[in-house]
N, C-alpha and C positions, 0 to 999 in steps of 0.2 A: 101863336101857340104851336107847338112841335106837334108833329104825328107820333103817337105815343102805343100805337097799335103793331103789331108784329105783321112782319110780309112774308112770312114763311108760310108755307102750305100745311094744312091742317092734317095731322096723322091720327086717323081714328084709334089706331091701336096704343097709341101714346098721347093720351089729350093734354094740354097745355093751356096756360093763361094765353087770352087776347090780347095780353099785353105785349108790348116790344121787349123780344129777348134781349138780356144781357149781352150775348156775342151780337146782335144786332148793332147795341149801343157801343161796344167795341170797333165796329166798322167805321164809326165817326171820330175815332181818337186821331190826334194830327202827328203823333210822335209812335214810332214800332211797339208793336204790343207785345211783350213777351208770352213767350210759349206757355207759361204758368197759367195765364189768363185765358188762352185759349183752349186750354182742356176743358173737355165737355162730357163727361161721362154716360148721363142719360140712362143711369141704372135702373132696371126695374127688380125688387126683390121680393114680389107676392102681395097677397092680398089679405094674408089669413089674420084674423083678431090677436090680442094678446090679452091673455087673463090678467085679471086684476089683482090675483096673488101675487104676481111678480113684484109689485109695487107695496103690497101690504102686509104679507105674510111675514110674521118671524123666521120661517121654513125657507122661505126662499132668501131673505136674507142671511141667514145661516150658510146656506150654499154659497152665497157671494164671497162671505168672509172664508170660506175653508178652501174653496176651489178657484177664486179668481183673485180677489184683491192679493192673496201672497204669490200670486204667479204673472202679474203683468207689470210693465215698466210705469212707474207713477213720477211725476215731478215733484220734488220736494222743496227748492228753492233755487234762486240766482246764485250762481258761482260768486259774484260780486258780494253776498252775503255773508261769505264764510272767507274774506281774504287773508286772514292772519292764522297763525300756528294757535291751534286749541279751540278756534272759532268753531262752534256746533249749532245747528238747526235740527228741532224734536220733528219729527212726521208722524202725527198719528192717523190710521186708517181703520175703521170699525174699531174690533177688538187688539189691531196689533199697532206696536210703536216702534218706530226707528228713528235713530238720529244718526245725522251724517257730521263729520268734522274735518278739520284739515291737519294734517300730521307734521310733523318736525320736518319731514322730508318735502312738505307742500303737496303731498296726495292727499286727494279726497277718499277718506273711508265711509263706509257706512254700518252700522251695529244692530243688532236687535237689542232695546232698550231695556234691558234685565240682567241683574246682579246675578252671577254665578253661583255665591254663596245661598242667599236665601231669596232672590229673585224680585228683590226690590227694585223699581224703576231707577237708572242711572240718571238718566237727565229728565228734568222736569218741565224746563224751559231752553230757550234759545240762550245763549250766551258765551262765554270764554272761559277755559280754563285750561292748565297747564299738564293736567293728566284727567283721566277719568276715575273718579273716586266713588264709590257707593256711601250715600249719608246714613244708612243704617250701621253698618259695622267698620266702614273703612275699607273694606277691600280695595284695591286702586290697579288701575291699568294703564299702561302707557300709551299713548294717540294713535298709536300702530296696532293695537289691539293685545299686545302681549303682556302678560301677568307682570306688575310690578312688586305686588307687595301685600300684606295684610298686619294688623296689629299682635297677631297671635298663631306665627306660623310653625310652631308646634304642635298646633292642635289640627293640622291638615296635612299631616307629611303622607297622608294617603294620596293627594292630589297631587299630580303633575303639574308642570308648567303648561305642558300642552293641553290636559284637561281644561285649564283655567285662560287659556287663550279666547279672548270674544268670537264669537260666532259672527260672520259678515253677513251682508249682502251685496249685491252685485251693484256697481255704481257707473255711471257712464253720464254723457254729456250732450246736450243740443243747443245751438243758439244760445249759448250763455247759462242755459238750466242745467240744474243736478237734477240727474234720474236715480230712481233706485229699483231693484227687481230683488223679491225674496227666495226667487227661484234658481238655482243652480244652474238647470237644464232649459231654462227659458234662452230663445235666441237671441241674438245681440239687439241693441236698442236701433241700431240702424236698420237691420233687417224688418224688425217688429214695426217700425215707423213706415217703411216702402222706401221706395225712391222718392217719391212726391214731394215729402216734408222738407229733406235735404235739397233736393235740386230747386223746388219753387222759391225757400226761404233763403237760397244765396244769394237773391237780388235786394232780398228786405233786410237782411244784416241785421237780426236782432240783437247779435252780440254787443252791437254797438249802442246800445241804450241804457237806461238807468232805470231803477223801478221808482217812479215817482208819488206813486198811491198805490195802497195795498188795505181794501176794507173787508172786514168778514162780518158774518154775523148768522146764528142759528136761525133756521128757515123750518115751517111748519108742514114739511112734506118729506117723501121718499127722495133721495140723492137724484135718481133717476128722474122724477117729476120736475123737478127745479131746472136740470141739466136739460131735458127736452123742452122747455119753454124757449130757451137759448139757440136751439139747433133747426128751428123752423120759423118762418117771416110771416106767413101770414094771420098770426093773431092779431097783426097791427091794428087791424079795422075796427075791431071791438075792444081791444085792449088799449091800445096806445092811438085814438084817432088823432091826437095833436101832431103826429109823423106822418099820415096818410097822403097829404097834400106833397110830399117830396119824398116819398119811401114805395118802390115798386117792389111792394109786398108778395103779392101773388104771380108775381113772374121774376123770382126771383131763381137762380141757376144752383143747383143741387148735384153735389157730384161724390162719389164712393171712389176709394181707393184700396183694393185688398180688405183686409180683414179688420185695419186699426184705424184707418186714416178716412176722415170724409171733411165735406167742405158746404158753406153756402157763400153765395155772393149775393149782396142785395144793394140795387144799386140807388143812390141818393141823387136829389136834385131832378129825381123824375117823379110824376104824381103815380098814385095807387091805380092799377087797371079799375078799381072799384069806385073812382071817381068821375066825374063828367065836368066838362069845359072850364078844368083850371086854368087859369091865366100863367105864363112866366112869372110876373110879377107876386101872384098870389103862391107859387110854390117857393119865392124866395122870401117872401113875408114870414112865411111859415117855418121855415129854415133857418132865418134870422131869430126869431122868437122862440123856438124850442128845442132846437137841435144841439144848444150848447158850442156851437163852433163859432159864435162871436160873441162879443161882450154885450151885456144887457144893457148898458148904456151908449151904444153905439147906434148912430142914426139908421134908419130904413135904408137900403141900398137900393138904387133903382136899377132894375136890369137894363143894360142897352139895348137901343134897337138893334134887331138883327143878331141877338145873341140869346141862347136860352139861359135858363136859369142855373141848370147843370154847367154849363160852360162859365158862366159868371161865378159861381161859386168856387170851382176849381181855380180859376184865377186867383181869387182872393187867398185861397189853401195852398195855393202855388208859393206864396209870398210868405204866408205866416210859418208853413213848415221848413221851408227853403232857411227862413232865417235861424230856427230852432237847429237844422242840419248842419248848417256852415255850408250849403252848395246848392246851386241853383238847380230845383227839381223840375222846372218846366222844360229844361233841356233834354229829358230823357223819361220822366215816369209819365204815365199816362193819367187822365183825368181820374179814372177808376181808382187808382192806388192813391190819390189824395181826397178821395171823397167818398167811397163806397165800403159798406159792411162786408169785408172779405175774412169769415171765420173759418178757420180750420178747427180739427179736434184730433186729438190722440187719445185711442181706447185705453182707460176707461174714463177719464175723467178731465182731460186736459185741452183747454178751448183759448188756442191765441189766435186775435187779428193777423192779418198780414196788410202790407202796404206803406205807405211813407209818411199816413198819417201817425198821430199817436197811438200806439198799440195796446188795445184792452186786451186782458187775459181773462178767462174764468176757469174755476175749480170748484166741483161740487164733490163732497164726500158725506160718507154717512156720518150720524151724530153718533159715535160711540156704536152700540147695540141696539140704537133703536130706529127700526124701518119707517117710522113715521116722520122722522125729524132730519135735517140734514145741515151740514155747515155749508155755506157759498160764501164764496170768495171773489172781490175783483180786483186785479191790479191793472196799473196804467205802465206802459213802458214809453219814456221819453228819449229823442235822440238829442244829442249835443255835437256841437263843432268838433270836427276830426284835429287833433291838435290840442286841445283843451282838456284840462283835467276833468275825469269823470266824475258828475256829483254823487253823492252817498245814497243807495238805496235806503228809501223810508222803513220805518217800523210799520206793522200791521195796527190798524185800527180797529178794534174789536166794539162792534155796537153790541148791545143786549138784544137778547130776541125779541122783545117787546118795541124796540126803538125803530123808527122808520130810516129806511135809507136816507131821508131826504135830511137827516139830522147829521150826515156827514157832507160837509158845506162842499169839500174839495171834489165831490162828484158832479156837482155842477146839475146840468138837466139832466145827466144819468139818473140821479139819484129818485127825480119823478119819475123815469122810465122803471128802473126796477120796483120802486113802490106800486106802480100799476100792476107788475107781475105778480106782486105778494097779495093783491086782490083776489088773484085765481089760484095758485098752488096751494095754499092750504085747504081751499074748497076743493081742487081735483082730488088732493087726497082723502077728505072727508065722503067726497061724493063718489069714489070708489068704492068705500067700505059700504055703501048703502046701493050699492049696484046689482039690480035685478038681472041685468044681463050678465054682470059677470066677466065681463070682456071691455076693451077698448077696441075701436076702428079707427085706423088709418088712413089718410090719404095715399094714394101709390106714388106719388110723385113728392108732394111739397113736405110729407113727413116720411119719407124715406130714409132720411138719417137716423131717425127715431127705430125704422126698423132694423136698419143696420146696427145699430148700439145692441139692439136685444139679441138678433142672429149672433154677434160675437159674443153676448154674455152667455148665451147657450153653449156654445163651443167650450169654453170653460167649465160650467157647472154641470152638463150633461155629456162630455165629450170622453169623459173616462169613468 
């Protein structure tokens, strides 16, 4: 059995798990490790409690709506979801509604989803149309936002074409995604993300993927409660016990980059520091049974003598993911990049996985004007061989609020994991409403991304 204890000296000012660190695991790689993975910030952001009102009050929700959601960069869709002239996608966030469309020149533009006549929403759902036409009275616009006409122009001689130009939002692109920002004075998307997102993801090229799965469901908690369940890993011990034999939960690495970007790296094929005397074969058996990495009807894989479960699982994934990408990943990709959960996030609500394994993406949004429910979305990006036709992006599967995630068979073992999370988050929301303490306390290291999220929120809602 491998030695899974850290060899690093203890730092009394920065306590860490006794489990082997992620950086020590990188020392065992057999190909060069990219700088993106060697980055290790060890950020401390304080120890203050967070008031529960941030999650449960309408007042704080209203602050987010009026001071944050309308000033931040947010992912709307993949560029490949609007490939043709007139294709459009509607993005609703709290009380705001925006749609993006591809114009006659091939440009992508974004507009406030409101008719300049009587305010009727212009686009109710995703689709395709030759122009932008209000279903109420027929006011219409060209795809570039210029006014096209109305049924009774003689009654609106007091309005010029300039008055009737559709108000735009800013649009920018990253890694094949379309982003919008309602604030004309906000920094560029590149400046907002910071250098790490662009430099790190150059290696993983999410542009060369297609959306193979998209599932959404309304969940019974504030959007932050849902999001926060995915940006720390140490809840696995009690919430996801089936993954503990192969998940390095409490010795995950957490990184903070500027105001808007953070990252968790949780190693797989390595037992949790909470376990004792787990054999390499037991690690492998748990991986095969519950990780979703292998077909359920495959035989049990015997770990070869002298090889760890992590090494063996990496060899299996090299073959599987190389076939998907049409390139031999074992020649240049680290084991980490085909095994581990490398989860980035861009403030406020976009969280893509990195690496050469199928890339999971999370997005959390308020459910309209309700601070006690949220929309959770899970997407899966898959690679395809260079030189072959890109598969079409799939439409979103919308689960009903009462439906379990396991109803979506396409999620595989992830459906079980998400359903375990759903056993917590509604009761977190309910429990905070009963809190005598009136606050939540965070771990200094393992929950630093949660603290980072709230500190950035504060810069918007209290900054001016």
